[in-house]
C-alpha positions, 0 to 999 in steps of 0.5 A: 083800827078801833071801832067807834064802840070804844072810848079813846084808849088811855094807854097801850094796854087799852089800845092793844085790848081794843084791837081784834084778837088776830092783831094783839100778839103782833102789837105786843111783840112790837111793843116788847121790841121797843121797850127792850131796845129802849127801856128808858122810853116813855110810853104815851098815847098820841093821835090815839096810838101807842107811841114811845118818846126818847127825848122826843117822839121815837116810834109808834105802833098801831093796827088798820084793817089788814096790817099791824103798823110800826111808825118810824116817824122819820121819812128820811130814815126810811128812804135811806134804809130802802135797801134794807126795807125792800122786803117790807111793805112800806107806805110813807114812813110807816111799816106794815106787817101781816098779823101773825107773820114773823116780824123782822126784829133785827131790822125793827131794832135797827130802825129804833136805834137810828131814831134814838140817834136822830132824837139825841142829836136833836136834843143836843142841837136844842141844848146847845142853842140855849 
């Protein structure tokens, strides 16, 4: 949601700091959930958004005019979790949350865990092809 008044963020702290104050606590909470669920994840900026790598890109976070977003980076996962996500605003493979409202922490952790498994399987399959 950054305006053009800001330079591209170099890290997640800069990205979150560039967002309107109302979005920051939710973005920080998403970041905390990700990093405590996957402490070995690497935090990077990709497409000018905070993203988290675990073998490969795992998930990302961001903000738009109305929502904080959690990028699952897996349309198939979102599709398979349709029932779990029935009370969440979803667009493609992205979950949207109203800033300041409670996050579905256990659901987010479940998504992260599934994405970790997907990335581990992919890493093993690529390693076995060598």
